[in-house]
TORMI-614768 format. One record per residue: residue in one letter; y, z, x of N, C-alpha, C in turn. Coordinates in steps of 0.2 Angstrom, whole numbers, padded with zeros to 4 digits, always signed. Layout:
aYZXYZXYZX;...
//
This chain:
m+0450+0572+0542+0453+0569+0536+0452+0562+0535;e+0450+0558+0540+0448+0551+0539+0442+0551+0535;n+0437+0555+0536+0431+0556+0532+0432+0557+0525;f+0437+0562+0524+0439+0564+0517+0441+0558+0513;w+0446+0554+0516+0448+0548+0513+0443+0542+0512;d+0438+0543+0516+0433+0538+0515+0429+0538+0508;i+0429+0544+0505+0426+0545+0499+0429+0541+0493;f+0436+0539+0494+0439+0535+0489+0438+0528+0490;k+0434+0526+0495+0433+0518+0495+0428+0517+0489;p+0429+0511+0486+0426+0509+0480+0418+0510+0480;k+0415+0507+0486+0408+0508+0486+0406+0515+0487;a+0409+0519+0490+0408+0526+0491+0408+0530+0484;l+0413+0528+0480+0414+0531+0474+0408+0529+0469;v+0405+0523+0470+0400+0521+0466+0393+0524+0468;d+0392+0525+0475+0387+0528+0478+0386+0535+0476;f+0392+0539+0476+0393+0546+0475+0392+0548+0467;g+0395+0544+0463+0395+0546+0456+0393+0541+0451;g+0391+0535+0453+0389+0530+0448+0395+0528+0444;l+0393+0525+0438+0398+0523+0433+0402+0528+0430;t+0399+0534+0429+0403+0540+0427+0409+0541+0431;l+0408+0542+0437+0414+0543+0442+0419+0537+0442;v+0416+0531+0442+0420+0525+0441+0425+0525+0435;l+0422+0527+0430+0427+0527+0424+0432+0533+0424;l+0430+0538+0427+0435+0544+0428+0440+0542+0432;v+0439+0538+0438+0444+0536+0442+0449+0531+0439;i+0446+0527+0435+0450+0522+0431+0454+0525+0426;f+0452+0530+0423+0456+0534+0418+0462+0537+0421;i+0460+0540+0427+0466+0544+0431+0471+0539+0433;e+0468+0534+0436+0473+0529+0440+0477+0525+0435;n+0475+0525+0428+0479+0521+0423+0484+0525+0419;g+0486+0530+0422+0491+0534+0418+0493+0541+0420;l+0489+0544+0424+0491+0551+0427+0494+0550+0433;f+0501+0553+0434+0505+0551+0439+0502+0552+0446;f+0498+0557+0447+0495+0559+0453+0489+0554+0455;g+0487+0549+0451+0482+0545+0453+0484+0538+0456;f+0490+0538+0458+0493+0531+0460+0489+0529+0466;f+0486+0534+0470+0483+0532+0477+0476+0530+0476;l+0473+0531+0470+0466+0529+0469+0465+0521+0468;p+0459+0519+0470+0458+0512+0470+0458+0509+0463;g+0461+0504+0461+0461+0501+0455+0457+0494+0454;d+0461+0489+0456+0459+0482+0456+0453+0481+0461;s+0453+0484+0467+0448+0484+0472+0441+0487+0469;l+0442+0492+0465+0436+0496+0462+0433+0491+0457;l+0437+0488+0453+0435+0484+0447+0431+0478+0450;f+0434+0475+0456+0431+0469+0459+0424+0471+0462;t+0424+0477+0465+0418+0480+0468+0412+0481+0463;v+0414+0484+0458+0409+0486+0453+0406+0480+0450;g+0410+0474+0449+0408+0468+0447+0403+0465+0451;l+0404+0465+0458+0400+0463+0463+0393+0467+0463;l+0394+0474+0463+0388+0478+0463+0384+0477+0456;c+0387+0475+0451+0384+0474+0445+0379+0468+0446;y+0381+0463+0448+0377+0457+0449+0371+0458+0454;l+0373+0462+0459+0368+0464+0464+0363+0469+0462;k+0364+0472+0456+0360+0477+0453+0360+0484+0457;v+0365+0484+0461+0366+0491+0464+0369+0496+0459;l+0373+0493+0454+0375+0497+0448+0371+0494+0442;d+0367+0498+0440+0362+0496+0435+0365+0496+0428;v+0369+0491+0426+0372+0491+0420+0374+0483+0418;e+0373+0481+0412+0375+0474+0410+0383+0473+0411;l+0384+0467+0413+0391+0465+0414+0396+0467+0408;a+0393+0465+0402+0397+0466+0396+0399+0473+0394;v+0393+0477+0395+0394+0485+0395+0399+0488+0400;l+0398+0485+0406+0403+0487+0411+0410+0486+0410;i+0412+0480+0407+0418+0478+0406+0421+0482+0400;l+0417+0483+0395+0419+0487+0389+0420+0494+0391;s+0416+0497+0395+0417+0504+0397+0423+0505+0401;i+0425+0500+0406+0431+0500+0410+0437+0500+0405;a+0436+0495+0400+0442+0494+0396+0444+0500+0392;a+0438+0504+0390+0439+0510+0386+0443+0515+0390;a+0440+0516+0397+0443+0521+0401+0451+0519+0403;a+0452+0513+0404+0459+0511+0405+0463+0512+0399;f+0461+0510+0393+0464+0511+0387+0466+0519+0386;a+0461+0523+0387+0463+0530+0386+0467+0533+0392;g+0467+0530+0398+0471+0532+0403+0478+0530+0402;y+0480+0525+0399+0486+0523+0397+0489+0527+0392;y+0485+0529+0387+0487+0534+0382+0489+0541+0385;a+0485+0543+0390+0487+0549+0393+0494+0549+0396;g+0495+0543+0400+0501+0542+0403+0507+0542+0398;y+0506+0538+0392+0511+0538+0387+0513+0544+0384;f+0508+0548+0382+0509+0555+0379+0513+0560+0384;f+0511+0559+0391+0514+0563+0396+0521+0561+0396;g+0523+0555+0397+0530+0552+0397+0534+0554+0390;f+0530+0554+0385+0533+0555+0378+0536+0563+0378;k+0531+0567+0381+0533+0574+0381+0538+0576+0386;t+0537+0574+0392+0541+0576+0398+0548+0572+0397;g+0548+0566+0395+0555+0563+0394+0559+0562+0401;q+0565+0564+0400+0570+0563+0406+0568+0568+0412;n+0565+0573+0410+0563+0578+0415+0559+0576+0421;l+0556+0570+0420+0552+0567+0425+0556+0565+0431;y+0562+0562+0429+0567+0560+0434+0570+0565+0438;k+0569+0572+0436+0572+0577+0439+0567+0581+0444;k+0560+0578+0443+0555+0581+0447+0555+0580+0454;e+0554+0585+0458+0555+0584+0466+0549+0580+0468;d+0550+0576+0474+0544+0573+0477+0539+0577+0480;s+0533+0575+0479+0527+0579+0482+0522+0575+0485;l+0517+0577+0487+0511+0573+0489+0508+0569+0484;f+0508+0571+0478+0505+0567+0472+0511+0564+0468;f+0517+0565+0470+0522+0562+0465+0528+0559+0469;k+0530+0553+0468+0535+0550+0472+0540+0547+0467;k+0546+0549+0466+0551+0547+0461+0552+0540+0462;k+0552+0537+0468+0553+0530+0469+0548+0526+0465;y+0542+0528+0464+0537+0524+0460+0540+0524+0452;i+0543+0529+0450+0545+0529+0443+0551+0523+0442;y+0555+0523+0447+0560+0518+0447+0557+0511+0448;t+0552+0510+0452+0549+0504+0453+0546+0501+0446;a+0543+0506+0443+0540+0504+0436+0545+0503+0431;a+0550+0507+0431+0556+0506+0426+0559+0499+0427;e+0560+0497+0433+0563+0490+0434+0558+0485+0431;f+0552+0486+0433+0547+0481+0430+0547+0481+0423;y+0547+0487+0420+0547+0487+0413+0553+0484+0409;q+0559+0486+0412+0565+0483+0409+0565+0475+0410;k+0562+0473+0415+0562+0465+0416+0557+0462+0411;h+0551+0465+0410+0546+0461+0406+0545+0464+0399;g+0548+0470+0397+0547+0473+0391+0540+0475+0390;g+0538+0474+0383+0531+0477+0382+0526+0473+0385;v+0527+0467+0387+0522+0463+0391+0520+0467+0398;a+0525+0471+0400+0524+0475+0406+0518+0479+0406;l+0516+0481+0400+0510+0485+0399+0504+0481+0400;i+0504+0474+0400+0499+0470+0401+0499+0468+0409;l+0505+0465+0411+0506+0463+0418+0505+0468+0423;g+0507+0474+0421+0507+0480+0425+0500+0482+0427;r+0495+0480+0423+0488+0482+0424+0486+0479+0431;f+0489+0474+0433+0487+0470+0439+0491+0472+0445;l+0496+0477+0444+0500+0479+0450+0499+0486+0452;p+0497+0488+0458+0496+0495+0460+0503+0498+0459;i+0502+0505+0458+0508+0509+0456+0511+0508+0449;v+0513+0502+0448+0516+0500+0442+0511+0502+0436;r+0504+0500+0438+0499+0502+0433+0499+0509+0431;t+0500+0513+0436+0500+0520+0434+0506+0523+0430;f+0512+0520+0432+0518+0523+0429+0521+0519+0423;a+0519+0513+0422+0521+0509+0416+0520+0513+0410;p+0514+0515+0408+0513+0519+0402+0517+0525+0402;i+0518+0529+0407+0523+0535+0407+0530+0533+0405;l+0532+0527+0408+0539+0525+0406+0539+0523+0399;a+0534+0520+0396+0534+0518+0389+0534+0524+0385;g+0531+0530+0387+0532+0536+0383+0539+0539+0384;v+0542+0538+0390+0549+0541+0391+0554+0537+0386;v+0553+0531+0386+0558+0527+0382+0556+0526+0375;r+0550+0530+0373+0548+0530+0366+0546+0523+0363;v+0542+0519+0366+0540+0513+0364+0536+0514+0357;n+0538+0510+0352+0534+0510+0346+0527+0511+0347;p+0524+0516+0344+0516+0517+0344+0512+0511+0343;k+0514+0507+0338+0510+0502+0336+0511+0496+0341;t+0517+0495+0344+0518+0491+0349+0514+0493+0355;f+0514+0499+0357+0510+0501+0363+0503+0500+0362;f+0500+0502+0356+0493+0501+0355+0491+0494+0356;l+0495+0489+0353+0493+0482+0354+0493+0480+0361;f+0498+0481+0365+0499+0479+0372+0494+0483+0376;n+0493+0489+0375+0488+0493+0379+0481+0490+0378;l+0479+0488+0371+0473+0486+0370+0471+0479+0374;i+0476+0475+0373+0476+0468+0376+0475+0469+0384;g+0479+0473+0387+0479+0474+0394+0473+0477+0396;a+0470+0482+0393+0464+0486+0394+0458+0481+0394;l+0458+0476+0390+0453+0471+0390+0453+0466+0395;v+0459+0463+0396+0460+0457+0400+0459+0459+0408;w+0462+0465+0409+0461+0468+0416+0454+0468+0419;p+0449+0471+0416+0442+0471+0419+0439+0464+0417;l+0441+0461+0412+0438+0454+0410+0439+0449+0416;t+0445+0450+0419+0446+0445+0424+0444+0447+0431;i+0446+0453+0433+0444+0456+0440+0437+0458+0441;t+0434+0461+0436+0427+0463+0436+0422+0457+0436;s+0424+0452+0432+0420+0446+0431+0421+0442+0438;a+0427+0442+0441+0428+0439+0447+0423+0442+0453;g+0422+0448+0453+0418+0451+0457+0410+0449+0456;y+0409+0449+0450+0402+0447+0447+0401+0440+0450;y+0406+0435+0449+0405+0428+0451+0404+0428+0458;v+0408+0431+0462+0408+0431+0469+0401+0433+0471;g+0398+0438+0468+0391+0440+0470+0386+0435+0468;s+0387+0431+0463+0382+0426+0461+0382+0420+0466;i+0388+0419+0469+0389+0414+0474+0387+0416+0481;f+0389+0422+0483+0388+0425+0490+0383+0431+0489;p+0377+0431+0489+0373+0436+0488+0373+0442+0493;d+0375+0439+0500+0376+0444+0505+0383+0447+0506;a+0387+0446+0500+0394+0448+0500+0395+0456+0502;l+0389+0459+0500+0389+0467+0501+0390+0468+0508;n+0388+0464+0512+0388+0466+0520+0396+0465+0522;y+0400+0462+0518+0407+0461+0520+0411+0464+0515;l+0409+0469+0512+0413+0472+0506+0419+0475+0509;d+0419+0478+0514+0425+0482+0517+0431+0476+0518;f+0429+0471+0521+0434+0465+0522+0436+0462+0516;i+0432+0462+0511+0434+0459+0504+0439+0463+0501;v+0437+0470+0501+0442+0475+0498+0448+0475+0501;i+0449+0475+0508+0455+0475+0511+0459+0469+0509;g+0456+0463+0509+0459+0457+0507+0462+0457+0500;f+0458+0460+0496+0460+0461+0489+0466+0466+0488;i+0466+0471+0492+0472+0476+0492+0478+0472+0494;v+0477+0468+0500+0483+0465+0502+0486+0460+0497;v+0482+0456+0494+0484+0451+0489+0487+0454+0483;t+0484+0460+0480+0487+0463+0475+0494+0467+0476;s+0495+0468+0483+0501+0472+0485+0507+0468+0486;i+0506+0461+0487+0511+0457+0488+0517+0457+0483;p+0516+0457+0477+0522+0458+0472+0526+0464+0473;i+0522+0470+0475+0526+0476+0476+0530+0475+0483;i+0527+0472+0488+0530+0472+0494+0536+0467+0493;n+0536+0461+0490+0541+0457+0489+0547+0460+0485;n+0545+0464+0480+0550+0468+0476+0554+0473+0481;f+0551+0476+0485+0554+0481+0490+0558+0477+0495;i+0556+0471+0497+0560+0467+0502+0567+0464+0498;k+0566+0462+0492+0571+0460+0488+0576+0465+0487;k+0574+0471+0485+0579+0477+0484+0583+0478+0490;r+0579+0478+0496+0582+0480+0502+0587+0475+0504;n+0586+0468+0503+0591+0463+0505+0597+0463+0500;d+0596+0465+0494+0601+0466+0489+0606+0471+0491;k+0603+0477+0494+0607+0482+0496+0611+0480+0502;k+0608+0476+0507+0612+0474+0512+0618+0469+0510;s+0616+0465+0505+0621+0460+0503+0627+0464+0500;a+0625+0470+0496+0631+0473+0493+0635+0477+0498;
//
């Protein structure tokens, strides 16, 4: 089973399926509820690094726009899923690929930040997957959703993929330490989720 999960490492995905598989993973992770476990931020950072090192043979601008298109489409898939399923999603039983607690986490984040959550949520694991679904459930205005989706889809790869590209330009041997970099990146991007979990647990204890 360990070897099975190894194929979901960012570098392994690139080696196995190139840019096509990368874009498919980004599409799924950005709105299909069963894709929450797939790499998101770490994948973008990795492909930026591999782009500079020419392991991934594509121009940075093309890479960023391709990722933005996949992320934009993924959010729409999540939005329409939420729009169609509505409140029934809250009644769905937990399974290997669906956890109801993730819906509530995304809902709280969305209620706190409003439409901006569709931009900020791009940078948070789990929230990124479920924010567009919640937007569909609460029937966010299509024009509003389009605007925030477009901005988020562009800003997300523009910052993280470019950061990976920049790191590659400074540390050409970064590929040798990629696993450590990815682990560190996952830890950093998970901090807001962990803080939210701790805060909720403390609030319950106080109550």
